[in-house]
N, C-alpha and C positions, 0 to 999 in steps of 0.2 A: 079131156077138157079141163074135168073137174078136180082131177087129180093133180094135176098141173096147177090150177087155181090155187088148190089147199097147200102145196107146198111153197108158191110165191108168197102167201100171206104168212105161212108159217116162218118164213125166209124173213120178212120183213118185221116182225115179231119177234125174231131172234135180234135179228138187227138192232131193232129200236133197246132191247132190254141190255145190250151191250152198250151201245152209246148213252144208256141212263146210269151206267155202273159208276162211280167216282173212281177216276185212274189213279188218282194221288191220294183219296181217303178224303176225311172232313176232319177240320179243324174246328177250333170254339174261339167266339171270342167271349169273356167272361167280364161283366162288370158288376161290382161289388159296390155300394153307397150306402155309408151307414149300417153294414151289415147284412144288407139284403142283397141279393146276389141275381141279376138276369144273364143266361147264358144264351147265346146265338150261333147254331150250328152253321160253318160254312164249308158245303160240298166244295172239293176244289177237282173240277172234271177235266182241268185245263192247266197246262204249265204257268198260265198268268190269267189271271183274274182280277176283281175286285167285287167288293161288297158293301152297303151301306146300310144302317139300322138304328133302332134307339126306341127311346119312348119320350114320356112327358119329362122324362128327367135327366135326360143324356140324347146326343146323336153321336152314332162313331162312322168311319169309315177305313176300309182297309184295301191296300193293292198287295200282291203277292206275285213272286216269282220263284218258283221250285227250285233255281239254280244257285243261289237263295238271295232272294232280298223281299223284306217286307217294310211296306210303310203305311202309317197310320194317322189317324185325324180323331181327336175326341175334343165334344163342345159341351158346356153345359152351364147353367144358374143354380145349380142346388148346392146348397151348404153342407160340410159334412166331412167324412175322410171317404176319398174314393180309392178304388183299387179297379186297375182294367189289365188285363192280361189278353195278349192277341199272341197268334201262333199261325205257324204255316208249315204244312209237310214241304220236305226238301229231297232232293235228290242226293244219296251218300258217296262220301268222297273225305280225303283226307285234311278237310279244313283246319286251319290256322292262322288266318287273320281275320279281323273284325273291324267294322265300324259302326258305330251307335252315334244317333243323335237326337237331340229333342229340343224342341222350344215350347212357349206359350204367349199369349197375348190377354192379359186382364183387362179389362173394358167396362167405364160404367161410372157411376156416382164414387164418392169420395168414402172410404172406410174397406171397400174391398181387400179380400188378401187370399195369396196362396201360400203356404209354407209346406217344409217337410217333402219336397220333391224329389221321388227319384225313380230312376228308369233302369231296370236291371234286367240282364241276358241271362237265357236258359237253354241250353243245347245238351241234351233234347228237352224240348219245352218242358218247364215248371219241375224237372227231376235232376236236372245238373245245371247248377248255378256255376256261370261264368263272370266273375270278379271285374275281370280286365275290359268288361263291356260297361260298367257303371257310368251312368250319368247322373250328377246330381244339378239342381237349378236354385236361384237365391231364392228367400224370402221376400216376399215383395206386399206390399200394402198401396193402396191408391190413396195419395195424399189430396186429393180434389178430381173432379169429374175427367175424365180423361182415358189415357189406356197407356199401359207399360209392357213392353215385348223384351224376352229373355231368352237365350236360346246357349247350347252349349253341345258338347259332345265326349266320349268318355275318356279324350288325352286333356281337357280342359281345354281346349283351343278357341272356344265360342264358337263350335259348331261347323269349324273348317279343318278339323284335324286330322291326322293319317291314321292309316291303318296300324293295328298293333296286333302283336302275335297273342294265340293263346293256341295253348296245347303242345304239341298236332293231337286233334279229335280225328280219329279213325270212325267214319260213322258208315255203318247201311242207310237205307233208306230211313228218314227220321225227321223230326221234326226241331223246330228252333222256334223261340217266341221273346217277348217282352213283357215283363210286368211293371206298369206306371203306379206309382200311389202318392197320394197327398191331401193335405188338409185345405178345403177352402171355406171362407168366410163371403157369401154372396149377396145380396139385396136384391130387389125386386128390379132396379137397373144395369144389373150387373151382369155380364157373362165372361165365361172362361174358354178358351180355346186353345187346344194342343194340336201338335203334330211331331212325329219322328220319322225316322229310318234307321233298318239296319240289316246291315249288308255282311256276308262272309265270304273269304275267298280261299283257294288253296295256296296261293301267295300272294302277295300285296301286288295291288295294280300298279301299273307305271305311271308315274305322273309325266305329263308330255312338258318339254323345256319348253321358251320362249320361242325360242328357233321352231321349233315345230308348229305352233300355232301360226308363224308368220308363214309357214310353208302350206299350212292347211288354207289359210285366207288367200295367198296367191293364186292358190289352185280354184278356190271358189272365184275369185275375179275373171280368172282366166276363161272358166267354162261360161260366166255370164257374158264375156266377149264374145265368145263362140254362138251361144245362143242369140245375141242380138244381131250378129251378123246373118245367121240362117233367116231371121225375121224379117 
């Protein structure tokens, strides 16, 4: 009994240590404001996940899917030069298509501004720069109290553009990331919120035709009718 009990406990400990081991490794979120860097480690134990964090100067959020998609948010009320790096581990494949988008909302009193906004893609993260992923956003100054929202993508289509080719890039298990940089002037009544998404594929995803959407809608209506009859 004692031996069996010991073996059972040992098995539990081994199992728990295996579960605690990151499956995909650790990625970092790096935020540099006026030359001061804050690094947040992101243990990616699962294929998909999310994390949030920050301090008195900023807040961030990140969702990932190693297949691979990276979605991020960033908010701040601190003036100066901001450089933010989000990255995720990804499953290796011969990726050759990407879509990158970003946007911001500037809110509060008159005079606040954001300029020189740049969003760059790196695959692998922060070693290989992919120029096809560049997103730029216009310089904005609030003329009066209120808010202004701008968004765009790497094809300059206002955030709804197509996937574009890059590579092909044959990757083993690796990383991908985005680096966001901008200068901001923000008063005590101002805030800046940003968000974006990076998605890469082996081939460009098909775009459903209008007729396809009609078929999907018809199918949903039919299923609803069947459910009502059964009820």
